[in-house]
FIKOL-509176 format. One record per residue: x, y negated, z of N, C-alpha, C in turn; residue in three letters; residue number from 1. Coordinates in Angstrom, 2 decimals, decimal comma. Last residue first. Example, Ala and Ser with C-alpha at 12.3 -4.5 7.8 and 13.67 -1.06 7.14 Angstrom:
BEGIN
12,85_2,25_7,08_13,67_1,06_7,14_12,90_-0,03_7,87_SER_2
13,19_5,69_7,80_12,30_4,50_7,80_13,20_3,30_7,80_ALA_1
END
This chain:
BEGIN
121,75_-122,60_87,05_121,87_-122,72_85,45_122,14_-121,49_84,76_ARG_186
120,60_-124,22_89,73_120,96_-122,55_89,08_121,27_-122,70_87,59_GLU_185
118,59_-125,92_90,68_119,83_-126,12_90,80_120,62_-125,01_89,68_ARG_184
115,86_-124,59_91,47_116,07_-125,04_90,46_117,55_-125,57_89,96_ALA_183
116,97_-122,10_93,55_116,92_-122,13_91,90_116,70_-123,17_90,56_ALA_182
117,91_-123,96_95,65_118,45_-123,34_94,66_118,03_-122,79_93,47_ARG_181
115,28_-124,95_95,82_115,57_-126,37_95,49_117,09_-125,32_94,92_THR_180
114,35_-122,18_96,67_113,22_-123,31_95,01_114,32_-124,12_94,62_PHE_179
115,53_-122,02_99,27_115,94_-121,35_97,48_114,82_-121,68_96,71_GLU_178
114,34_-124,46_100,94_115,81_-123,87_99,94_116,10_-123,08_98,80_ARG_177
111,99_-123,83_100,99_112,69_-124,63_100,16_113,96_-124,93_99,76_ALA_176
111,85_-121,47_102,53_111,53_-121,41_100,70_112,15_-123,07_100,22_ALA_175
112,91_-122,79_104,73_114,28_-121,51_103,97_113,38_-121,67_102,63_LEU_174
111,57_-123,92_105,83_112,56_-124,79_105,32_113,27_-123,41_104,30_LEU_173
109,04_-122,19_106,02_108,89_-123,20_105,11_110,15_-123,52_104,58_LEU_172
110,36_-120,48_107,97_110,02_-119,57_106,70_109,83_-121,23_105,77_TYR_171
110,18_-122,54_110,04_111,57_-122,05_109,21_111,01_-120,80_108,49_GLN_170
107,40_-123,05_110,46_107,93_-123,94_109,94_109,54_-123,72_109,64_ILE_169
106,59_-120,72_111,58_106,28_-120,93_110,13_107,29_-122,20_109,27_VAL_168
108,52_-120,38_113,70_108,57_-119,60_112,64_107,99_-119,81_111,44_SER_167
106,85_-122,15_115,02_108,31_-123,03_114,99_108,72_-121,52_113,44_VAL_166
104,98_-121,11_115,62_104,13_-121,73_114,66_105,94_-122,57_114,47_ALA_165
105,38_-118,39_116,86_104,52_-118,21_115,52_104,78_-119,76_114,77_GLY_164
106,38_-119,66_118,83_107,03_-118,77_118,45_106,33_-118,82_117,17_GLY_163
103,54_-120,55_119,97_104,54_-121,93_119,68_105,72_-121,11_119,04_ILE_162
102,10_-118,42_120,30_101,57_-119,91_119,75_103,42_-120,73_118,76_VAL_161
103,53_-116,70_121,91_102,49_-116,58_120,64_102,88_-117,87_119,93_ILE_160
103,61_-119,02_124,30_104,71_-117,97_123,42_104,69_-117,91_122,13_VAL_159
100,65_-118,52_124,90_101,12_-120,08_124,32_102,56_-119,70_123,38_LEU_158
100,34_-115,85_125,46_99,81_-115,84_124,20_100,28_-117,41_123,76_MET_157
101,68_-116,01_127,99_101,96_-114,92_126,84_101,47_-115,44_125,41_PHE_156
100,59_-117,98_129,35_101,31_-118,24_129,18_102,51_-117,13_127,80_PRO_155
97,86_-116,15_129,28_97,83_-117,14_128,64_99,20_-117,62_128,42_TRP_154
97,41_-114,32_130,95_97,87_-113,76_130,20_98,36_-115,27_128,98_VAL_153
99,03_-113,69_134,85_97,96_-114,78_133,59_98,49_-114,00_132,18_PRO_152
98,95_-110,98_136,50_99,66_-111,66_135,87_98,63_-112,79_134,59_ILE_151
98,05_-109,93_139,95_97,33_-110,57_138,41_98,38_-111,33_137,75_GLU_150
98,25_-107,33_141,80_99,02_-108,21_140,92_98,13_-109,02_139,82_ILE_149
96,20_-107,16_143,87_97,45_-106,33_143,57_98,45_-107,37_143,21_VAL_148
93,61_-108,01_143,08_94,17_-108,72_144,53_95,51_-107,67_144,68_GLY_147
93,32_-106,70_139,96_92,63_-107,84_140,85_92,60_-107,43_142,56_GLY_146
95,68_-105,28_138,63_94,94_-104,88_139,28_94,64_-106,22_140,38_THR_145
97,02_-106,28_134,75_97,05_-106,15_136,04_95,50_-105,53_136,93_GLY_144
96,34_-109,49_133,56_96,85_-108,17_133,39_96,93_-107,60_134,49_LYS_143
93,58_-112,02_133,32_95,20_-111,81_133,58_94,90_-109,98_133,13_TYR_142
92,18_-115,06_132,26_91,93_-113,75_131,77_93,78_-112,94_132,79_PHE_141
90,63_-117,40_132,39_91,66_-117,08_133,66_91,98_-115,35_133,62_ASP_140
89,36_-118,90_131,01_88,60_-117,43_131,31_89,38_-116,88_132,51_GLY_139
90,88_-120,44_129,53_89,84_-121,08_130,29_89,02_-119,86_130,91_VAL_138
93,02_-118,82_128,40_93,23_-119,91_129,94_91,83_-120,85_130,33_TYR_137
91,79_-117,33_126,98_92,26_-116,97_128,06_92,86_-117,76_128,87_ASN_136
90,51_-118,90_125,06_89,73_-118,35_125,57_90,58_-117,47_127,29_ASP_135
92,96_-119,89_124,28_92,15_-121,24_124,66_90,98_-120,02_125,98_ARG_134
94,23_-117,59_122,83_94,89_-118,52_124,15_93,87_-119,40_124,89_LEU_133
92,26_-117,52_121,13_92,40_-115,80_122,28_93,27_-116,67_123,14_ILE_132
92,40_-119,35_119,17_91,26_-119,14_120,04_91,44_-117,95_121,48_PRO_131
95,28_-118,72_118,70_94,98_-119,90_119,15_94,03_-119,98_119,81_VAL_130
95,67_-116,46_117,00_96,34_-116,30_118,76_95,25_-117,77_119,01_VAL_129
94,61_-116,84_113,97_93,95_-116,19_114,96_94,47_-116,01_116,49_TYR_128
96,94_-118,69_113,72_95,71_-119,27_113,73_94,74_-118,09_114,60_TRP_127
98,86_-117,03_113,92_99,53_-118,28_115,18_97,23_-118,89_114,93_VAL_126
98,40_-115,30_111,81_98,77_-114,82_113,39_98,63_-116,11_114,47_ILE_125
98,61_-117,25_109,55_97,42_-116,52_109,91_97,33_-116,01_111,47_PHE_124
101,16_-117,96_109,52_100,34_-118,98_110,08_99,25_-118,09_110,13_GLY_123
102,67_-115,78_108,53_102,48_-116,27_110,46_101,68_-116,88_110,85_MET_122
101,78_-116,06_106,56_101,26_-114,60_107,38_101,44_-114,60_108,10_LEU_121
102,62_-117,96_105,52_101,57_-117,88_105,09_101,25_-116,81_106,33_VAL_120
105,38_-117,36_105,89_105,05_-118,86_106,26_103,63_-118,40_106,39_ALA_119
105,56_-114,94_103,85_105,86_-115,34_105,51_105,73_-116,20_106,22_GLY_118
104,77_-116,39_101,12_104,79_-115,09_101,96_104,43_-115,40_103,49_ILE_117
107,50_-118,01_101,58_106,04_-118,77_101,52_105,14_-117,94_101,77_LEU_116
109,11_-116,35_101,25_109,65_-116,81_102,20_108,09_-117,58_102,71_HIS_115
108,82_-115,11_98,70_109,08_-113,82_99,86_108,42_-114,87_101,41_PHE_114
109,44_-117,56_97,25_108,26_-116,66_97,34_108,47_-115,99_98,44_VAL_113
112,33_-117,41_97,28_111,68_-118,45_97,92_109,87_-118,19_98,03_GLY_112
113,15_-115,39_96,34_113,29_-115,42_97,37_112,27_-116,66_98,08_TYR_111
112,22_-115,90_93,77_111,64_-114,93_94,41_111,80_-114,77_95,83_PHE_110
114,19_-117,84_93,32_113,08_-117,89_93,09_112,02_-117,06_93,85_PHE_109
116,62_-116,27_93,19_116,07_-117,15_94,60_114,84_-117,90_94,75_TYR_108
116,03_-114,55_91,52_116,80_-114,01_92,77_115,77_-115,11_93,66_ALA_107
116,48_-116,68_89,57_115,08_-115,36_89,53_115,65_-114,96_91,22_LEU_106
119,05_-117,16_89,53_117,94_-118,23_89,53_116,50_-117,51_89,96_ARG_105
120,64_-114,90_88,87_120,48_-115,63_90,41_119,40_-116,76_90,56_PRO_104
120,38_-112,12_87,40_119,61_-113,83_87,36_119,79_-114,03_88,66_ARG_103
122,70_-110,51_88,07_121,74_-110,56_86,40_121,53_-111,90_86,36_ARG_102
122,67_-110,69_90,80_123,63_-110,31_90,36_123,59_-110,69_88,63_ARG_101
119,66_-110,73_91,71_120,93_-111,66_91,86_122,23_-111,56_91,47_ALA_100
118,99_-108,52_91,06_118,51_-109,02_90,03_119,52_-110,30_90,19_VAL_99
120,70_-106,60_92,91_120,52_-106,10_91,52_120,21_-107,64_90,19_ALA_98
119,28_-107,78_94,97_120,55_-107,78_94,62_121,65_-107,37_93,41_THR_97
116,76_-106,72_95,00_117,09_-108,09_94,95_118,44_-108,38_94,62_MET_96
117,26_-103,95_95,20_116,44_-104,35_94,10_116,79_-106,05_93,67_ILE_95
118,23_-104,19_98,08_118,63_-103,59_96,95_118,44_-103,62_95,67_LEU_94
117,35_-105,22_100,50_117,54_-105,88_99,27_118,48_-105,41_97,90_ASP_93
115,55_-104,70_103,20_116,20_-104,01_102,08_116,33_-104,99_100,86_ASN_92
116,36_-106,08_106,40_115,79_-106,34_105,02_116,47_-105,21_104,24_SER_91
116,08_-107,70_109,83_116,31_-106,23_109,13_115,26_-106,67_107,59_VAL_90
117,54_-110,78_109,83_115,78_-110,02_109,98_116,65_-108,99_109,54_HIS_89
119,41_-112,76_109,78_119,66_-111,60_110,65_118,74_-110,54_110,75_ARG_88
119,69_-115,55_109,33_119,13_-114,82_107,96_119,87_-113,30_108,81_ASP_87
119,25_-117,39_111,36_120,74_-116,98_110,87_120,55_-115,72_110,43_GLU_86
116,64_-118,12_110,73_117,46_-119,02_110,57_118,82_-118,45_110,13_ARG_85
115,63_-115,52_111,63_115,43_-115,82_110,20_116,25_-116,92_109,53_LEU_84
116,27_-115,75_114,47_116,68_-114,60_113,53_116,67_-114,71_111,84_THR_83
115,21_-117,97_114,99_116,02_-117,56_115,12_116,79_-116,75_114,23_ASN_82
112,55_-117,04_114,83_112,76_-118,28_114,02_114,32_-118,16_114,16_ALA_81
112,20_-114,80_116,80_111,63_-114,78_115,52_112,24_-115,97_114,47_MET_80
112,49_-115,27_119,67_113,41_-114,76_118,73_113,52_-114,80_117,34_GLN_79
109,57_-115,67_120,52_110,57_-116,25_121,06_111,91_-116,45_120,18_LEU_78
108,65_-113,16_119,76_108,33_-114,43_118,94_109,26_-115,75_119,26_PHE_77
109,19_-111,08_120,88_109,68_-111,15_119,20_109,27_-112,52_118,93_VAL_76
108,74_-112,01_123,08_110,38_-112,00_123,36_110,47_-112,39_121,66_VAL_75
106,45_-111,36_123,49_106,83_-112,79_123,43_108,49_-112,89_123,19_ALA_74
106,41_-108,60_123,54_105,59_-109,43_122,30_106,43_-110,82_122,36_VAL_73
107,39_-107,83_125,93_108,43_-107,82_124,49_107,24_-108,42_123,13_ILE_72
105,74_-109,01_128,23_106,84_-109,89_127,51_107,69_-108,96_126,18_SER_71
103,60_-107,43_128,08_103,37_-108,62_127,57_104,22_-109,28_127,44_LEU_70
104,57_-104,51_128,91_103,99_-105,15_127,55_103,70_-106,59_126,90_GLY_69
106,12_-106,00_131,20_107,19_-105,82_130,24_106,02_-105,68_128,98_LEU_68
103,74_-106,37_132,79_104,49_-107,73_132,53_105,34_-107,48_131,46_PHE_67
102,64_-103,73_133,27_101,62_-104,76_132,74_102,93_-106,15_132,26_GLU_66
104,41_-102,73_134,37_104,43_-102,43_133,62_103,88_-103,30_132,52_THR_65
105,00_-104,07_136,95_105,91_-104,18_135,98_105,34_-103,32_134,28_VAL_64
103,04_-104,27_138,96_102,47_-104,95_137,82_103,70_-105,07_136,53_GLY_63
103,85_-102,81_141,62_103,37_-103,10_140,81_103,52_-104,51_139,91_ALA_62
106,94_-101,06_141,75_106,84_-102,66_142,03_105,29_-102,96_141,20_ILE_61
106,90_-98,06_143,58_106,77_-98,51_142,23_106,22_-100,31_142,70_PRO_60
108,02_-96,15_145,99_106,70_-96,81_145,94_107,13_-98,26_144,96_ARG_59
109,61_-94,24_147,09_108,21_-93,63_146,47_107,58_-94,86_146,35_LYS_58
112,20_-95,08_147,45_111,21_-95,34_148,37_109,73_-95,14_148,16_PHE_57
114,22_-94,42_145,00_114,40_-93,96_146,61_113,39_-94,54_147,48_ALA_56
112,27_-94,05_142,54_112,89_-93,03_143,18_112,93_-92,81_144,79_GLU_55
110,79_-96,84_142,75_109,88_-95,09_142,79_110,59_-93,91_143,30_ARG_54
113,12_-98,27_142,96_111,59_-97,94_143,96_110,78_-97,22_144,15_GLY_53
114,43_-97,74_140,49_114,91_-97,59_142,04_113,78_-97,35_143,07_ILE_52
112,60_-98,59_138,81_112,81_-96,91_138,94_113,84_-96,72_140,01_ILE_51
112,16_-101,21_139,36_110,47_-100,46_139,43_111,28_-98,95_139,61_ASP_50
114,20_-102,49_138,93_113,79_-102,20_140,34_112,81_-101,40_140,63_LEU_49
114,29_-101,44_136,05_115,49_-101,27_136,95_114,95_-101,21_137,89_ASN_48
112,51_-103,41_135,28_112,88_-101,77_134,95_113,71_-100,89_136,24_VAL_47
113,56_-106,29_135,91_112,19_-105,59_136,41_112,18_-104,16_136,10_ALA_46
115,79_-105,69_134,61_115,80_-105,89_136,12_114,44_-105,76_136,84_VAL_45
115,14_-106,03_132,08_115,87_-104,77_132,33_116,13_-104,60_133,93_ALA_44
113,41_-108,65_132,23_112,96_-107,26_131,92_113,44_-105,59_131,91_MET_43
115,47_-110,42_132,30_114,47_-110,13_133,34_113,60_-108,63_133,29_VAL_42
116,75_-110,01_130,01_117,46_-109,88_131,37_116,53_-109,19_132,19_LEU_41
114,64_-110,67_127,83_115,13_-109,49_128,06_115,65_-108,97_129,02_ILE_40
114,35_-113,92_128,73_113,60_-113,23_129,37_113,78_-111,35_129,44_LEU_39
117,14_-114,58_128,13_117,06_-114,59_129,93_115,32_-113,57_129,59_ILE_38
116,27_-113,87_125,01_117,60_-113,43_125,36_117,25_-113,64_127,27_THR_37
114,59_-116,46_125,03_113,96_-114,65_124,81_115,20_-114,00_125,47_GLY_36
115,73_-118,39_125,39_114,73_-117,79_126,65_114,53_-116,62_126,29_VAL_35
117,37_-118,28_123,26_117,88_-118,04_124,69_117,06_-117,80_125,59_ALA_34
115,66_-118,78_121,11_116,19_-117,61_121,44_116,95_-117,29_122,50_ASN_33
114,66_-121,72_121,89_113,88_-120,66_122,03_114,50_-118,82_122,13_LEU_32
117,25_-122,62_121,25_116,87_-122,67_122,55_115,75_-121,63_123,21_ALA_31
117,24_-122,33_118,58_118,70_-121,61_119,43_117,66_-121,36_120,56_ILE_30
115,24_-123,48_117,64_115,18_-122,20_117,76_115,93_-121,76_117,94_THR_29
116,00_-126,28_118,69_114,82_-125,42_118,84_114,86_-124,17_118,68_VAL_28
118,54_-126,49_117,16_118,54_-126,56_118,00_117,52_-125,82_118,79_ALA_27
117,31_-126,72_114,37_117,89_-125,74_114,59_118,43_-125,43_115,97_GLY_26
115,96_-128,62_114,78_115,34_-128,07_114,72_115,68_-126,83_114,65_PHE_25
118,20_-130,81_114,51_117,27_-130,50_116,08_116,50_-129,37_115,90_TRP_24
120,83_-129,48_112,95_119,72_-130,27_113,12_118,90_-129,93_114,50_SER_23
122,31_-128,09_112,82_122,88_-128,63_112,27_121,46_-130,07_112,59_ARG_22
123,72_-125,39_115,44_122,84_-126,35_115,09_122,92_-127,41_114,16_PRO_21
126,72_-123,58_114,54_126,07_-124,68_114,88_124,95_-125,20_115,09_PRO_20
126,72_-120,52_112,97_126,77_-121,93_112,96_126,18_-122,31_114,04_LYS_19
127,85_-117,20_114,55_126,53_-118,37_113,85_127,40_-119,68_113,75_PRO_18
130,66_-115,54_112,28_129,98_-116,25_113,42_128,79_-117,21_112,96_PRO_17
129,06_-113,55_109,49_129,96_-114,29_110,01_129,12_-115,31_111,46_PRO_16
128,80_-109,77_110,36_128,34_-111,25_109,98_129,33_-112,08_110,63_PRO_15
130,92_-107,12_109,14_130,38_-108,13_110,70_129,82_-109,36_110,12_ALA_14
130,13_-104,49_107,08_130,45_-105,41_107,39_130,09_-106,48_108,68_GLU_13
127,94_-102,54_106,22_129,41_-102,41_107,44_130,34_-103,51_107,78_GLY_12
126,82_-104,19_104,28_126,43_-103,07_105,18_128,06_-102,38_105,36_PRO_11
127,73_-107,69_103,46_127,39_-106,60_102,63_127,12_-105,32_104,30_LEU_10
125,74_-111,04_104,56_127,05_-109,90_105,02_126,74_-108,09_104,33_ALA_9
124,13_-112,54_102,45_124,50_-112,03_103,64_125,75_-111,18_103,83_GLY_8
123,84_-113,53_99,38_122,97_-113,06_99,93_123,24_-112,16_101,92_LEU_7
124,83_-115,87_97,49_125,51_-115,32_99,15_124,14_-114,26_99,45_ASP_6
124,18_-115,12_94,13_124,12_-115,87_95,40_124,71_-115,38_96,64_PRO_5
127,36_-114,89_91,75_126,08_-114,63_92,35_126,02_-115,12_93,47_ALA_4
127,86_-117,52_89,50_128,35_-116,77_90,77_127,10_-116,02_91,39_GLU_3
127,53_-117,67_86,47_127,50_-118,64_87,34_127,51_-117,17_88,32_SER_2
129,28_-118,55_83,18_128,69_-117,54_84,18_128,63_-117,64_85,65_MET_1
END
């Protein structure tokens, strides 16, 4: 009888420490994750400075709200591929854990299908955002108030395209891993 697949840490358990990247692609996902973390810190500083400006000087910092709105989406796409790679995304595996105990091969197969669906859906997002990126770049679109603060939108759209494309690749790698596990399982 084969052992049930490792589906990650159980609820309440500490996750295992992160593994060093074993490939250049792993290093790319870690680098994007790090940029996302730095952006979170920049957002935190911007919010605090804006609050201090509002309360102490009655002068908010122009553009902070617009910057935060664009940055939150950027952070998600910067960190998504590494989150998938490290298996740290939110999931409910109640049914799949039961399936994995009895039929691990079937569980691996379904996880492979789930990752393929993720790749397709993320691919749709990238496909949809590429023309928006082009229009924002060519049209010089910005958020904010003209003459006061103008934050170009295209860099944030570029982050969505890059993060989304890297996530598609990560989903495909995960799907290949699960299908390989399913084929090897007896």
